[in-house]
N, C-alpha and C positions, 0 to 999 in steps of 0.2 A: 317746304313743299308747296304750300298754298300760293306762294309768290310765283313759283315756276309752273304751277298748274294754270294760273290765269294769264300768264304772260308767255310769249314764245321762248324767251330766255332772259337771263339776267347775269351781269358779271359780278365778280367777287365783291368789288367795292359797293355796288348797288345793294346786294344782299346784306352786306355788313351794315350799311347805313340804315336800311329799312328794318333790320332785325335788332340793331343796337347791341351787337355782340362783339367779342374780341376776335382777332384774326385766328387765333388758335382754336377757339370754341367753334367758329364757323367752319374752319378747315376740317376739324374732326367730324362734324356732322355731315359735311359734304362727302367726305371720304366714305362714311358709313353708307350714305345713300347710293353712292357710286358702286360700292362693293356688291350691293344687291340689285344692281341695274335699274334703280329707280330714276337716276339722272344720267345725263350724258355731259361730258366735259370737252370743251373746245379751247385749245390754247392758240393764241396768235399774238401778233405785235401791232400796236397802234402807235404811230409816231415813235417807233423804237422802244416803246414801253410794253412790257409783257401784259397781256390781257387774257383772263380766263373767264369763259362764258359757260354758263350751265343751263341745261334745259331738261324738262321732265320727259321721260320716255313713256311709251304707250303703257308699259307695265307699271310705271310709277304713277300714272294718272289713274289707272284702274285700282291700284292698291290704295291710293289716297281717297278715292270715292268710297271704297269699302270702309276705310277708317272713319270718314264723316258719317256714313250710314250707321256704323256701330255707335258712335257718339250720340247720334240722334235717337237711337233706340234707348240708350241710357237715360236720356233726358225725358223721353216720354214714358 
């Protein structure tokens, strides 16, 4: 989520590269985030190749902020 909160969007390959995870692991997490409406998914083609782009929703950004605040409380 942190990548999607600070960027307008990111495609599957970029997320995979930044997070250093397997396709299956990333897909599973993205599906979970999509199921609770924290992210939006946009599928398209770039030079005949499928491209899936993800972006954080308003709800996702609010919930991420709450999560960060809760972690900060634990630290303090």
